gemmi code that builds the backbone of each chain (N, CA, C; Angstrom):
import gemmi

chains = {
    "A": [
        ("MET", (46.803, 131.821, 51.249), (48.240, 132.083, 52.128), (49.521, 132.643, 51.138)),
        ("LEU", (49.219, 132.182, 49.856), (50.163, 132.725, 48.732), (49.989, 133.959, 48.294)),
        ("ALA", (48.771, 134.092, 48.487), (48.256, 135.877, 47.982), (48.552, 136.741, 48.714)),
        ("MET", (48.277, 135.805, 50.250), (48.894, 137.086, 51.176), (50.352, 137.357, 51.667)),
        ("VAL", (51.296, 136.194, 51.197), (52.511, 136.421, 51.049), (52.821, 137.762, 50.084)),
        ("ALA", (52.339, 137.428, 48.919), (52.720, 137.955, 48.159), (52.342, 139.704, 47.973)),
        ("ALA", (50.594, 139.772, 48.710), (50.314, 141.483, 49.295), (51.560, 141.863, 50.464)),
        ("LEU", (51.731, 141.134, 50.638), (52.795, 141.352, 52.112), (53.892, 142.172, 51.448)),
        ("THR", (54.580, 141.556, 50.284), (55.811, 141.324, 49.705), (55.840, 142.551, 48.989)),
        ("ALA", (54.699, 142.827, 48.159), (55.142, 143.699, 46.916), (54.866, 145.238, 47.427)),
        ("GLY", (55.881, 146.294, 47.152), (55.857, 147.546, 47.263), (55.967, 147.968, 49.088)),
        ("ARG", (56.770, 146.877, 49.723), (56.474, 147.088, 51.091), (57.812, 148.389, 51.454)),
        ("PRO", (57.358, 149.005, 52.578), (58.719, 150.381, 52.946), (59.645, 149.455, 53.214)),
        ("VAL", (60.649, 150.523, 53.148), (62.096, 150.469, 53.662), (61.682, 149.864, 54.915)),
        ("GLY", (62.507, 148.985, 55.482), (62.507, 148.464, 57.555), (61.275, 147.375, 57.420)),
        ("VAL", (60.595, 147.607, 57.012), (59.602, 146.133, 56.442), (60.063, 144.904, 56.138)),
        ("PRO", (60.203, 143.878, 56.743), (60.537, 142.800, 56.335), (60.324, 142.240, 55.674)),
        ("ALA", (60.841, 141.425, 54.519), (60.116, 140.239, 53.562), (59.392, 139.206, 54.276)),
        ("PRO", (58.234, 138.972, 54.210), (57.284, 137.958, 54.787), (57.860, 136.696, 54.672)),
        ("VAL", (57.525, 135.491, 55.128), (57.842, 134.302, 55.528), (56.577, 133.509, 55.890)),
        ("ARG", (56.506, 132.281, 54.877), (55.121, 131.797, 55.343), (55.676, 130.281, 56.176)),
        ("THR", (55.055, 130.458, 57.064), (54.937, 129.421, 58.394), (57.117, 129.107, 58.794)),
        ("ARG", (57.075, 129.831, 59.476), (58.478, 129.685, 59.512), (59.051, 128.786, 60.560)),
        ("LEU", (59.964, 127.817, 60.481), (60.357, 127.011, 61.341), (61.539, 126.895, 61.830)),
        ("GLU", (62.102, 127.707, 61.775), (63.597, 128.134, 61.898), (63.358, 129.429, 63.044)),
        ("SER", (64.487, 129.101, 63.950), (64.519, 129.922, 64.633), (65.848, 131.222, 64.650)),
        ("PRO", (64.542, 132.466, 64.739), (65.919, 133.479, 64.287), (66.362, 134.206, 65.169)),
        ("ASN", (68.114, 134.850, 65.067), (68.698, 135.465, 66.455), (68.165, 136.810, 66.063)),
        ("ALA", (68.723, 137.585, 67.339), (68.313, 138.741, 67.365), (68.736, 139.735, 66.387)),
        ("ASP", (69.611, 139.438, 65.522), (70.076, 140.254, 64.654), (69.675, 139.802, 63.153)),
        ("GLN", (68.567, 139.103, 63.162), (67.920, 138.861, 61.746), (66.555, 139.762, 62.189)),
        ("LEU", (66.516, 140.370, 63.461), (64.782, 140.777, 63.069), (65.406, 142.223, 62.369)),
        ("PRO", (64.065, 143.088, 61.967), (62.744, 142.424, 62.708), (62.304, 141.243, 61.388)),
        ("ALA", (61.475, 140.439, 62.186), (60.853, 139.332, 61.017), (59.444, 139.410, 60.914)),
        ("LEU", (58.667, 138.927, 59.615), (57.622, 138.952, 59.608), (56.745, 137.535, 59.200)),
        ("THR", (56.283, 136.741, 59.634), (55.960, 135.250, 59.100), (54.215, 135.278, 58.943)),
        ("VAL", (53.703, 134.535, 58.044), (52.385, 134.318, 57.917), (52.208, 132.826, 58.025)),
        ("TYR", (51.255, 132.526, 59.000), (50.775, 131.393, 58.926), (49.354, 130.975, 59.102)),
        ("GLN", (48.695, 129.817, 59.047), (47.353, 129.352, 59.413), (47.052, 129.217, 61.119)),
        ("GLY", (45.902, 129.738, 61.161), (45.786, 129.606, 62.456), (44.735, 128.382, 63.031)),
        ("ARG", (43.700, 128.919, 62.551), (42.048, 128.095, 63.004), (41.878, 128.070, 61.780)),
        ("GLU", (40.827, 127.159, 61.559), (39.722, 127.305, 60.124), (38.160, 126.408, 60.642)),
        ("ILE", (37.033, 127.553, 60.152), (36.083, 127.061, 61.002), (35.209, 126.778, 59.359)),
        ("VAL", (34.714, 125.669, 59.246), (34.022, 125.145, 58.214), (32.065, 124.922, 58.750)),
        ("SER", (31.608, 125.787, 57.933), (30.299, 125.456, 58.016), (29.117, 125.661, 56.906)),
        ("PRO", (28.273, 124.961, 57.339), (27.240, 124.859, 56.166), (26.914, 126.077, 55.721)),
        ("MET", (26.510, 126.257, 54.188), (26.020, 127.412, 53.826), (24.351, 127.357, 54.187)),
        ("HIS", (23.893, 126.494, 54.160), (22.255, 126.427, 54.634), (21.892, 125.233, 56.304)),
        ("GLU", (21.024, 125.561, 56.721), (20.668, 124.147, 58.131), (20.648, 123.303, 57.201)),
        ("PRO", (21.017, 122.397, 57.676), (20.459, 120.869, 57.106), (19.016, 120.715, 56.992)),
        ("ARG", (18.168, 120.122, 56.246), (17.043, 119.901, 56.146), (16.669, 118.623, 57.098)),
        ("ASP", (15.599, 118.751, 57.761), (15.443, 117.290, 58.314), (15.681, 116.166, 57.664)),
        ("GLY", (16.316, 115.354, 58.877), (16.258, 113.904, 58.423), (17.666, 113.540, 57.205)),
        ("ARG", (18.203, 114.684, 56.743), (19.552, 114.827, 56.601), (20.900, 115.183, 56.589)),
        ("LYS", (21.694, 114.359, 57.118), (23.278, 114.408, 57.432), (23.951, 115.442, 56.486)),
        ("THR", (23.599, 115.608, 55.252), (24.701, 116.589, 54.370), (25.040, 117.610, 54.810)),
        ("ARG", (26.079, 118.328, 54.574), (26.131, 119.695, 54.643), (25.828, 120.530, 53.165)),
        ("GLY", (25.225, 119.638, 52.586), (25.195, 120.466, 51.268), (26.303, 120.497, 50.481)),
        ("VAL", (26.115, 120.814, 49.212), (27.405, 120.841, 48.034), (28.154, 121.425, 48.312)),
        ("VAL", (28.172, 122.977, 49.324), (29.025, 123.537, 49.362), (29.223, 124.273, 50.746)),
        ("VAL", (30.432, 124.291, 51.326), (30.644, 124.895, 52.384), (31.395, 126.295, 52.757)),
        ("ARG", (31.216, 127.109, 53.655), (31.795, 128.298, 54.188), (32.834, 127.865, 54.969)),
        ("ARG", (34.160, 128.490, 54.229), (35.110, 128.704, 55.650), (35.724, 129.530, 56.003)),
        ("ALA", (35.889, 130.170, 57.135), (36.472, 131.041, 58.001), (38.190, 130.807, 58.416)),
        ("LEU", (38.861, 131.134, 57.871), (40.060, 130.532, 58.020), (41.017, 132.056, 58.407)),
        ("ASP", (41.439, 131.925, 59.640), (42.427, 132.708, 60.893), (43.655, 132.915, 60.186)),
        ("VAL", (44.183, 133.552, 59.935), (45.685, 133.773, 59.100), (46.331, 134.695, 60.172)),
        ("ASN", (47.369, 134.319, 60.658), (48.473, 134.786, 62.031), (49.196, 135.706, 61.287)),
        ("VAL", (49.679, 136.822, 61.158), (50.813, 137.420, 61.000), (51.437, 138.035, 62.201)),
        ("GLU", (52.445, 137.055, 62.199), (53.909, 137.396, 63.445), (54.592, 138.643, 63.240)),
        ("VAL", (54.640, 139.146, 63.865), (55.843, 140.469, 63.672), (56.964, 140.052, 64.940)),
        ("LEU", (57.665, 140.090, 64.753), (59.243, 140.068, 65.463), (59.995, 141.178, 65.531)),
        ("ALA", (60.023, 142.114, 66.530), (61.207, 142.976, 66.316), (61.914, 143.366, 67.897)),
        ("ILE", (62.684, 144.238, 67.818), (63.450, 144.403, 68.623), (63.940, 145.806, 69.025)),
        ("ALA", (63.832, 146.575, 70.279), (64.350, 147.935, 70.819), (65.957, 147.938, 71.124)),
        ("GLU", (66.736, 148.702, 69.850), (68.485, 148.386, 70.148), (68.562, 149.436, 71.372)),
        ("ALA", (69.187, 148.951, 72.106), (69.757, 149.583, 73.009), (70.165, 151.524, 72.737)),
        ("GLY", (69.385, 152.066, 73.778), (69.654, 153.735, 73.479), (69.044, 153.906, 72.569)),
        ("ALA", (68.099, 152.744, 71.524), (67.203, 153.701, 70.926), (65.864, 154.497, 71.649)),
        ("ALA", (65.669, 155.474, 70.909), (64.171, 156.290, 71.358), (63.249, 155.946, 71.506)),
        ("THR", (62.990, 154.767, 70.352), (61.574, 153.519, 70.508), (61.717, 152.694, 71.452)),
        ("PRO", (60.711, 152.770, 72.051), (60.802, 151.372, 73.345), (60.041, 150.483, 72.410)),
        ("ALA", (60.318, 149.603, 73.100), (59.971, 147.979, 72.703), (58.328, 147.681, 72.144)),
        ("ASP", (57.062, 148.378, 72.778), (56.232, 148.005, 72.601), (56.092, 148.971, 71.030)),
        ("ALA", (56.600, 150.004, 71.194), (56.415, 150.758, 69.364), (57.571, 149.980, 68.456)),
        ("ALA", (58.471, 149.210, 68.609), (59.683, 148.398, 67.559), (58.619, 148.017, 66.325)),
        ("ALA", (57.540, 147.292, 66.462), (57.079, 146.472, 65.488), (55.883, 147.589, 65.012)),
        ("ASP", (55.426, 148.423, 65.082), (54.543, 149.620, 64.669), (54.695, 149.765, 63.256)),
        ("PRO", (55.986, 150.110, 62.868), (56.576, 150.459, 61.385), (55.598, 148.764, 60.318)),
        ("THR", (55.936, 147.868, 60.941), (55.490, 146.484, 60.167), (54.053, 146.440, 60.286)),
        ("MET", (53.715, 146.710, 61.359), (52.180, 145.824, 61.841), (50.806, 147.401, 60.694)),
        ("ALA", (51.757, 148.504, 60.979), (50.917, 149.179, 60.200), (50.993, 148.898, 58.516)),
        ("TRP", (52.451, 148.238, 57.876), (51.996, 148.039, 56.879), (51.168, 146.808, 56.426)),
        ("VAL", (51.248, 145.727, 57.243), (50.351, 144.310, 57.632), (49.107, 145.134, 56.951)),
        ("VAL", (48.577, 145.976, 58.052), (47.120, 146.311, 57.625), (47.055, 146.972, 56.360)),
        ("LYS", (47.782, 147.925, 56.322), (47.283, 148.700, 54.926), (47.300, 147.898, 53.434)),
        ("SER", (48.562, 146.863, 53.438), (48.625, 146.081, 52.008), (47.307, 145.028, 52.138)),
        ("LEU", (47.092, 144.439, 53.551), (45.954, 143.381, 53.456), (44.791, 144.158, 52.940)),
        ("ALA", (44.460, 145.547, 53.655), (43.080, 145.853, 53.314), (43.230, 146.301, 51.691)),
        ("ALA", (44.194, 146.382, 51.062), (44.347, 146.709, 49.642), (44.353, 145.527, 48.654)),
        ("ALA", (44.673, 144.763, 49.642), (44.445, 143.374, 48.420), (43.058, 142.916, 48.464)),
        ("GLY", (42.021, 143.333, 48.930), (40.768, 143.144, 49.293), (40.005, 141.705, 49.003)),
        ("THR", (39.712, 141.344, 47.623), (39.233, 139.465, 47.933), (40.620, 138.818, 47.062)),
        ("PHE", (41.616, 139.049, 47.324), (42.888, 138.269, 46.036), (42.395, 138.246, 45.047)),
        ("SER", (41.747, 138.940, 44.414), (41.589, 138.624, 42.966), (40.437, 137.605, 43.051)),
        ("GLY", (39.260, 137.967, 43.799), (38.362, 136.835, 43.685), (38.447, 135.383, 44.590)),
        ("LEU", (39.453, 135.396, 45.270), (39.551, 134.127, 46.061), (38.687, 134.441, 47.578)),
        ("ALA", (38.950, 135.310, 48.017), (37.593, 135.152, 49.129), (36.539, 135.876, 48.888)),
        ("HIS", (35.629, 135.692, 49.798), (34.641, 136.872, 49.476), (34.706, 137.956, 49.937)),
        ("ASP", (35.246, 138.362, 50.816), (35.501, 140.286, 51.380), (37.521, 139.973, 51.669)),
        ("ALA", (37.622, 141.436, 51.608), (39.217, 142.001, 52.360), (38.800, 141.029, 53.716)),
        ("PRO", (40.203, 140.647, 53.841), (40.663, 140.015, 55.325), (39.852, 140.761, 56.425)),
        ("ASP", (39.476, 140.356, 57.371), (38.831, 141.063, 58.319), (39.932, 140.892, 59.683)),
        ("GLU", (40.156, 141.820, 60.199), (41.218, 142.183, 61.367), (40.955, 141.661, 62.363)),
        ("VAL", (40.804, 140.960, 63.007), (40.636, 140.302, 64.667), (40.959, 141.111, 65.735)),
        ("GLY", (42.068, 140.638, 65.272), (43.157, 141.235, 66.333), (44.670, 141.008, 66.836)),
        ("THR", (44.924, 141.925, 67.902), (46.362, 141.063, 68.021), (46.706, 141.051, 69.293)),
        ("VAL", (47.740, 139.903, 69.391), (48.156, 139.863, 71.121), (49.562, 139.944, 70.916)),
        ("PHE", (49.791, 141.002, 71.850), (51.550, 141.463, 72.245), (52.142, 140.757, 73.285)),
        ("ALA", (53.618, 140.227, 73.198), (53.993, 139.701, 73.937), (55.378, 140.317, 74.018)),
        ("TYR", (55.995, 140.625, 75.046), (57.369, 141.274, 75.482), (58.515, 140.365, 76.043)),
        ("GLU", (59.471, 140.265, 75.736), (60.762, 139.723, 76.596), (62.140, 140.560, 76.516)),
        ("ALA", (62.997, 141.042, 78.302), (63.811, 141.606, 78.007), (65.019, 140.766, 78.240)),
        ("LYS", (65.874, 140.633, 77.642), (66.857, 139.670, 77.187), (68.039, 140.804, 77.407)),
        ("GLU", (69.223, 140.224, 75.870), (70.351, 140.968, 75.645), (69.790, 142.137, 75.108)),
        ("VAL", (68.277, 142.243, 74.446), (68.144, 143.444, 74.367), (66.416, 143.349, 74.398)),
        ("SER", (65.498, 144.170, 73.956), (64.104, 144.228, 74.693), (63.325, 143.797, 73.268)),
        ("PHE", (62.741, 142.705, 73.138), (61.904, 142.298, 72.217), (60.680, 142.253, 72.339)),
        ("VAL", (59.686, 142.357, 71.265), (58.856, 142.353, 71.334), (57.670, 141.386, 69.928)),
        ("ARG", (56.703, 140.657, 70.294), (56.618, 140.060, 69.380), (54.715, 140.551, 69.467)),
        ("ALA", (54.080, 140.755, 68.018), (52.832, 140.692, 68.132), (52.185, 140.217, 67.146)),
        ("ILE", (51.303, 139.203, 67.378), (50.212, 138.434, 66.575), (49.193, 138.552, 66.194)),
        ("MET", (49.358, 139.182, 65.020), (47.852, 140.040, 64.233), (47.103, 138.637, 63.701)),
        ("THR", (45.876, 138.539, 63.888), (44.953, 137.656, 63.285), (44.182, 138.492, 62.276)),
        ("PHE", (43.873, 137.725, 61.491), (43.322, 138.417, 60.012), (42.401, 136.963, 59.539)),
        ("ARG", (40.667, 137.201, 59.320), (39.408, 136.411, 59.015), (39.764, 136.357, 57.758)),
        ("ILE", (39.897, 135.270, 56.770), (39.432, 135.085, 55.792), (37.878, 134.485, 55.558)),
        ("GLU", (37.292, 134.596, 54.736), (35.743, 134.048, 54.696), (36.352, 133.632, 52.881)),
        ("PHE", (35.554, 132.060, 52.491), (35.610, 131.717, 51.259), (34.487, 130.345, 51.347)),
        ("SER", (34.331, 130.526, 50.000), (33.443, 128.770, 50.033), (34.157, 127.614, 48.725)),
        ("THR", (33.834, 126.636, 49.593), (34.340, 125.770, 48.373), (33.378, 124.418, 48.618)),
        ("LEU", (33.724, 123.736, 47.236), (33.050, 122.679, 47.477), (33.146, 121.690, 48.596)),
        ("THR", (32.077, 121.225, 49.387), (32.262, 120.314, 50.247), (33.162, 119.297, 50.491)),
        ("VAL", (32.966, 118.672, 49.434), (34.239, 117.632, 48.578), (35.350, 117.802, 48.228)),
        ("ASP", (35.614, 119.077, 48.132), (37.047, 119.270, 47.494), (37.446, 120.847, 48.287)),
        ("ALA", (38.342, 120.988, 49.389), (38.388, 122.376, 49.602), (39.360, 123.020, 48.795)),
        ("GLU", (39.950, 122.699, 47.698), (40.502, 123.442, 46.835), (39.606, 123.713, 45.480)),
        ("ALA", (38.379, 123.722, 45.586), (37.133, 123.979, 44.495), (36.562, 125.288, 45.039)),
        ("LEU", (36.967, 126.360, 44.653), (36.606, 127.120, 44.836), (35.010, 127.660, 44.536)),
        ("LYS", (34.016, 128.406, 45.149), (32.849, 128.806, 45.271), (32.543, 129.877, 45.103)),
    ],
    "B": [
        ("MET", (87.379, 123.236, 105.634), (86.453, 124.072, 105.554), (85.044, 124.192, 105.470)),
        ("SER", (84.132, 125.071, 105.658), (82.683, 124.833, 105.628), (81.813, 124.937, 104.485)),
        ("GLY", (80.932, 124.321, 103.885), (79.849, 124.507, 102.730), (80.055, 125.812, 102.374)),
        ("ILE", (80.022, 126.688, 102.981), (79.377, 128.130, 102.990), (80.706, 129.064, 102.972)),
        ("PHE", (80.765, 129.690, 101.885), (81.540, 130.508, 101.972), (81.480, 131.713, 102.740)),
        ("GLY", (82.346, 132.586, 103.314), (82.073, 133.704, 104.159), (82.676, 135.198, 103.042)),
        ("GLU", (82.070, 136.059, 103.519), (82.367, 137.180, 102.542), (83.991, 137.546, 102.347)),
        ("THR", (85.031, 136.690, 103.140), (86.571, 136.936, 102.979), (87.105, 135.794, 101.961)),
        ("ASP", (86.013, 134.846, 102.004), (86.187, 133.847, 100.795), (86.135, 134.110, 99.329)),
        ("ILE", (84.962, 134.682, 99.377), (84.406, 135.299, 98.120), (85.326, 136.360, 97.464)),
        ("SER", (85.714, 137.536, 98.555), (86.357, 138.652, 97.869), (87.867, 137.895, 97.493)),
        ("ALA", (88.035, 137.143, 98.068), (89.828, 136.199, 97.883), (89.565, 135.363, 96.565)),
        ("MET", (88.340, 134.919, 96.370), (88.360, 134.045, 95.083), (88.086, 134.881, 93.830)),
        ("LEU", (87.284, 135.978, 94.137), (86.979, 136.672, 93.226), (88.685, 137.409, 92.558)),
        ("THR", (89.438, 137.966, 93.689), (90.544, 138.249, 93.474), (91.543, 137.341, 92.658)),
        ("ASP", (91.152, 136.799, 93.003), (92.055, 135.466, 92.345), (91.914, 135.043, 90.858)),
        ("LEU", (90.589, 135.044, 90.422), (89.603, 135.040, 89.329), (90.471, 136.352, 88.299)),
        ("LEU", (90.296, 137.478, 88.755), (90.494, 138.823, 87.870), (91.740, 138.419, 87.710)),
        ("ALA", (92.466, 138.227, 88.641), (94.232, 138.083, 88.353), (94.527, 137.140, 87.446)),
        ("ALA", (93.143, 135.931, 87.029), (93.675, 134.528, 86.577), (92.864, 135.173, 84.726)),
        ("ASP", (92.253, 136.170, 84.841), (91.576, 136.605, 83.450), (90.681, 135.815, 83.767)),
        ("GLY", (90.115, 135.628, 84.856), (88.692, 134.623, 84.746), (87.367, 135.369, 85.485)),
        ("ALA", (87.449, 136.953, 85.345), (86.771, 137.580, 86.298), (86.878, 138.857, 85.327)),
        ("VAL", (85.589, 139.790, 85.606), (85.866, 141.203, 85.042), (85.642, 142.336, 85.898)),
        ("GLU", (85.716, 143.569, 85.901), (85.381, 144.529, 86.333), (84.017, 145.610, 86.128)),
        ("VAL", (83.323, 145.514, 87.513), (81.818, 145.882, 86.945), (81.951, 147.091, 87.897)),
        ("THR", (81.476, 148.083, 87.155), (81.690, 149.640, 88.039), (80.034, 150.020, 87.356)),
        ("LEU", (80.073, 150.669, 89.152), (78.389, 151.534, 89.218), (78.853, 152.760, 89.982)),
        ("GLY", (78.899, 154.162, 89.064), (78.852, 155.245, 89.301), (80.652, 155.333, 89.518)),
        ("SER", (80.719, 155.360, 90.966), (82.928, 155.882, 91.154), (82.705, 154.353, 91.893)),
        ("THR", (82.405, 153.334, 92.091), (82.323, 151.960, 92.877), (82.803, 150.848, 91.835)),
        ("THR", (83.977, 150.081, 91.723), (84.219, 149.159, 90.800), (84.091, 147.871, 91.859)),
        ("VAL", (83.812, 146.700, 91.225), (84.179, 145.707, 91.993), (84.548, 144.544, 90.935)),
        ("THR", (84.860, 143.421, 91.634), (84.861, 142.316, 90.622), (83.791, 141.353, 90.550)),
        ("GLY", (83.677, 140.872, 89.187), (82.082, 139.839, 89.029), (82.845, 138.877, 87.988)),
        ("LEU", (81.495, 137.987, 88.069), (81.731, 137.168, 87.376), (80.529, 137.017, 85.920)),
        ("PHE", (81.195, 137.322, 84.652), (80.298, 137.473, 83.565), (80.113, 136.292, 82.975)),
        ("ASP", (78.569, 136.055, 82.352), (78.277, 134.758, 81.626), (76.980, 135.224, 80.930)),
        ("ARG", (77.839, 134.450, 79.433), (76.736, 134.794, 78.198), (75.904, 133.462, 77.922)),
        ("ASP", (74.425, 133.265, 78.149), (74.048, 132.157, 77.681), (72.923, 132.195, 76.851)),
        ("ALA", (72.704, 131.396, 75.761), (71.809, 131.103, 74.991), (70.798, 130.821, 75.503)),
        ("VAL", (69.745, 132.033, 75.378), (67.891, 131.188, 75.753), (67.368, 131.064, 74.363)),
        ("GLU", (66.099, 130.239, 74.665), (65.032, 130.947, 73.570), (63.722, 131.374, 74.553)),
        ("ILE", (63.028, 132.193, 73.389), (62.016, 133.274, 73.597), (60.920, 132.967, 73.040)),
        ("PHE", (59.810, 133.280, 73.255), (58.532, 133.224, 72.508), (57.892, 131.924, 72.217)),
        ("GLY", (57.980, 131.904, 70.930), (57.434, 130.448, 70.298), (56.321, 129.698, 70.622)),
        ("VAL", (55.308, 130.122, 70.711), (53.801, 129.325, 71.036), (53.586, 128.427, 69.292)),
        ("ASP", (53.382, 129.115, 68.266), (52.942, 128.716, 67.386), (54.257, 128.620, 66.453)),
        ("MET", (54.974, 129.347, 65.998), (55.991, 129.455, 65.461), (57.043, 128.866, 66.174)),
        ("ALA", (58.678, 129.013, 65.373), (59.895, 128.445, 66.468), (60.217, 129.660, 67.063)),
        ("THR", (60.656, 129.233, 68.076), (61.274, 129.975, 69.150), (62.355, 131.221, 68.276)),
        ("THR", (62.573, 132.279, 69.217), (63.565, 133.361, 68.697), (64.905, 132.929, 69.705)),
        ("ILE", (65.958, 133.054, 69.020), (66.965, 132.994, 70.079), (67.465, 134.683, 70.291)),
        ("SER", (67.804, 134.209, 71.570), (68.543, 135.609, 72.298), (69.376, 134.695, 73.261)),
        ("GLU", (70.120, 135.778, 73.602), (71.670, 135.683, 74.919), (70.819, 136.631, 76.097)),
        ("GLU", (71.442, 135.722, 77.389), (71.246, 136.263, 78.801), (72.428, 136.400, 79.137)),
        ("LEU", (72.685, 137.768, 79.781), (74.006, 138.284, 79.933), (73.813, 138.418, 81.628)),
        ("VAL", (74.597, 137.770, 82.338), (74.311, 138.238, 83.371), (75.939, 138.204, 84.227)),
        ("VAL", (75.551, 138.880, 85.145), (77.189, 139.015, 86.043), (76.989, 139.163, 87.511)),
        ("HIS", (77.773, 138.318, 88.130), (77.561, 137.738, 89.499), (78.937, 138.852, 90.581)),
        ("VAL", (77.986, 139.205, 91.600), (78.957, 140.282, 92.586), (78.465, 139.427, 93.658)),
        ("LYS", (80.139, 140.104, 94.428), (79.539, 140.142, 95.926), (78.308, 141.072, 95.982)),
        ("ALA", (77.411, 140.586, 97.308), (76.284, 141.317, 97.791), (77.028, 142.678, 98.457)),
        ("GLY", (76.149, 143.879, 98.369), (76.265, 144.994, 98.934), (77.561, 145.820, 98.348)),
        ("GLY", (77.875, 144.971, 97.583), (79.378, 145.694, 97.021), (79.043, 147.102, 96.300)),
        ("LEU", (77.796, 147.199, 95.444), (77.795, 148.553, 94.431), (76.415, 149.490, 94.980)),
        ("PRO", (76.934, 149.983, 95.699), (75.585, 151.064, 96.157), (74.906, 151.948, 94.753)),
        ("GLY", (73.505, 151.537, 95.059), (72.778, 152.308, 93.837), (72.091, 150.962, 92.886)),
        ("LEU", (72.502, 150.074, 93.246), (72.474, 148.837, 92.162), (70.834, 148.446, 92.110)),
        ("VAL", (70.242, 149.533, 91.106), (68.794, 148.507, 91.077), (68.762, 148.263, 89.652)),
        ("SER", (67.391, 147.888, 89.216), (67.074, 147.772, 87.707), (66.783, 148.801, 87.507)),
        ("GLY", (67.532, 149.366, 86.266), (67.500, 150.233, 84.903), (68.452, 151.027, 84.914)),
        ("VAL", (69.704, 150.881, 86.128), (70.784, 151.727, 86.101), (71.612, 151.377, 85.055)),
        ("ASP", (72.646, 151.946, 84.300), (73.865, 151.432, 84.000), (74.831, 151.069, 84.553)),
        ("VAL", (75.406, 149.772, 84.319), (76.645, 149.393, 85.011), (77.927, 149.403, 83.523)),
        ("THR", (79.065, 149.433, 84.122), (80.106, 149.059, 82.547), (80.548, 147.774, 83.268)),
        ("VAL", (80.541, 146.602, 82.478), (81.171, 145.544, 82.228), (82.168, 145.141, 81.736)),
        ("ASP", (83.239, 145.070, 81.980), (84.460, 144.815, 81.649), (84.595, 145.785, 80.201)),
        ("GLY", (84.264, 146.939, 80.680), (84.569, 148.029, 79.744), (83.680, 148.209, 78.514)),
        ("ALA", (82.266, 147.556, 78.790), (81.068, 148.036, 78.202), (79.736, 147.944, 78.956)),
        ("VAL", (79.214, 149.257, 78.384), (77.958, 149.798, 79.178), (76.818, 149.081, 79.253)),
        ("HIS", (75.942, 148.363, 80.155), (75.047, 147.955, 80.333), (73.694, 147.916, 81.006)),
        ("ARG", (72.657, 147.824, 80.694), (71.394, 147.983, 81.411), (71.341, 146.849, 82.161)),
        ("VAL", (71.166, 147.336, 83.778), (70.742, 146.520, 84.663), (69.174, 146.226, 84.329)),
        ("THR", (68.478, 144.950, 84.037), (67.411, 144.452, 84.297), (66.649, 143.784, 85.393)),
        ("LYS", (67.637, 142.991, 85.818), (67.251, 142.369, 87.184), (68.324, 142.387, 88.117)),
        ("VAL", (67.642, 142.381, 89.404), (68.861, 142.274, 90.491), (68.544, 140.676, 91.678)),
        ("LEU", (68.942, 139.923, 91.348), (68.601, 138.714, 92.364), (69.754, 138.464, 93.128)),
        ("PRO", (69.201, 138.056, 94.616), (70.090, 137.462, 95.268), (70.498, 136.279, 94.597)),
        ("TYR", (71.537, 135.401, 95.033), (72.356, 134.178, 94.020), (72.909, 133.132, 95.635)),
        ("GLY", (72.285, 132.284, 95.179), (72.584, 131.001, 96.682), (72.046, 131.619, 97.322)),
        ("ASP", (72.892, 131.510, 98.682), (72.578, 131.981, 99.817), (72.642, 133.480, 100.119)),
        ("GLY", (72.583, 134.058, 99.107), (72.479, 136.069, 99.000), (73.816, 136.509, 99.347)),
        ("ALA", (75.050, 135.911, 99.798), (76.587, 136.601, 99.676), (76.598, 137.030, 98.796)),
        ("MET", (76.307, 136.418, 97.150), (76.711, 137.034, 95.970), (75.088, 137.552, 95.291)),
        ("LEU", (75.259, 138.435, 94.358), (73.855, 138.894, 93.581), (74.411, 138.649, 92.045)),
        ("ARG", (73.337, 138.178, 91.777), (73.231, 138.037, 90.502), (72.445, 139.321, 89.233)),
        ("ILE", (72.990, 139.570, 88.409), (72.311, 141.028, 87.513), (72.492, 140.372, 86.545)),
        ("ALA", (70.613, 140.781, 85.747), (70.975, 140.338, 84.636), (71.108, 141.500, 83.809)),
        ("LEU", (71.709, 141.468, 82.786), (71.923, 142.689, 81.917), (71.255, 142.905, 80.745)),
        ("ALA", (71.737, 143.920, 79.906), (70.944, 144.420, 78.666), (71.790, 145.065, 77.876)),
        ("ARG", (71.855, 145.029, 76.615), (73.228, 145.841, 75.952), (72.642, 147.071, 75.767)),
    ],
}
model = gemmi.Model(1)
for chain_id, residues in chains.items():
    chain = gemmi.Chain(chain_id)
    for i, (resn, *xyz) in enumerate(residues, 1):
        res = gemmi.Residue()
        res.name, res.seqid = resn, gemmi.SeqId(i, " ")
        for name, pos in zip(("N", "CA", "C"), xyz):
            atom = gemmi.Atom()
            atom.name, atom.element = name, gemmi.Element(name[0])
            atom.pos, atom.b_iso = gemmi.Position(*pos), 0.0
            res.add_atom(atom)
        chain.add_residue(res)
    model.add_chain(chain)
structure = gemmi.Structure()
structure.add_model(model)
structure.setup_entities()
């Protein structure tokens, strides 16, 4: 997560907000756009099928962590940019920067795999768009120590 | 007095409120009526992360007073131009609830 936030922070273009890890505060419209990185779901699976008569998962497990990147943006009144396009510059940066980050210096097996994006819209005082982009990151650790990368 | 106000009662009350600075002028095209303006905080989104705080801008006017009032048109409320995002009947339908965007 720290490596992802660092990748999204360094060299970001003008207009792309600084990422925040796991936002628990509620922003107001005048604080947008906002970019938040948070963990979604982690799937843990054995590296190999268990042998007959054994319950162990083995020494090493494979982890697939779905990390969500939430982009919040508004379409200003009278602006030429509609709500659905207001998040585009930040979303484009997210894809580029995470692809460029690769394996995060060997922390992951591969570059983040972009799974998909869910969009939502609200029309209140201004028009809002929220895009939740999901990236899957695969890595391996000791079965008994999730911090011991393998 | 009946529990349901008639058109004359509503007009009189809005006029009194405007005089007391408790109402605003609402203009669409060449027509100006009196309305009641409200600004309420609302929370939106927030499935996984915390909600986003917005404001709901609403003005109530007497039904039938603003010809051409539909979603998407611009109205001037208390001197500021807003876009109409929703037009809903309010109460028994004698008044309208108009949702606005800046």
